[in-house]
Residue, then its C-alpha position, 0 to 999 in steps of 0.5 A: m499499499e506504501k507502493e500504491q501511496k507513493f506511485v499515487e503521491t508521484i502521479l500527483k506531484d506530477a499532474e500538479i507539475e503538469c498543471e503548473s506548466i499548463k497554468q504558466k503556459a495559459q498566463k503566457d499565451a494569455l499575457n501574449a494574447s492580451k499585448e497582441k489585443e493591445k497592438e491591434e486596438k493601438e493600430f486600429f485607433k491609430a487607423e481611426k485617428k488618422k481617418v478622423e484627422n483626415e475627414f476633419l482636414r477634408l471639411l476644414e478645406n471645404e469649409k475655406d473654399l466655401a468662404s472664399l468662393e462667398q467671399n469672391k462673390e461678394i467682391l463680385s457682387a460689389k464689383n457689379e454694383m460699381l460697374l452699374e453706377v458708373f455705366n448708369l452715370s455714363l447714360q446720364k452723361l451720354k443723354k446730356l450730350p449736346a446736339k453737335e457731338e451726337e450729330a457727329f457720332v450718329k454721322n460717324v456710325l452712318t458712314k462706317f456701318a449703314g449700308v445702301q437703304d438701310g432703316l434707322i432707329v432714332s432717339s424720340k428726342k425732339g428734332e432728332k429725326e429731322r437731324v439725322e434726316k439732314l445729314a448728307v450720308f443719310k440722302k447719300k446712302k438713302l436710308k430711311i428712319l423706321s417707325v419702330s417702338k424701341e425707345i432709345s436715349g440716343g445713337v442709332i440703331i442700323v436695321s438692314k435686311t440680314q441684321e440689327q446693329d445697336f449703336s444705342f447708347e443704351g446698347l454701347l454702354k450694355d456691350k462694354y458693362n457686359c464685357l467688363y463684367n466677363v473680365i471682372a468675373k475671370q479675375l474673380f474665379 
């Protein structure tokens, strides 16, 4: 029985040693798994932090772009208002142009751009029709004044069979305004 007792003790001792070895291995494996998991978590959070930072930078850049566009829009609006004011003042100044200067302008336009037997739309200002009809170029090119209800404040609109050329004060200023407006818009954007 003593032999059996020793045998059982040896088995128990071996079992305790094996148990301790398994326990230490399990603790070591658990520690390694914990370290591995901690490493994975750090990498995950590092990657997530980078994603969040990139998204933040992208949103910040978008906000900067939107603010810049809004600022450019306000600048364009202010320049547009200034242009309108300048052109309105210019139109008022042209409307007050002395009759002789306006007559010289119309004569020059008719000489350069009017074709034979073209029609003209002139200002409804008192005496304007008569002043244009007295011009030598009017008679030479056999032009005629049309009774069209376009209201212009000065200058002339030449109407041929194929086209209409607007040399009215409003038309000339509108063309110039559109040209300058596009130049300003290109500078801003």
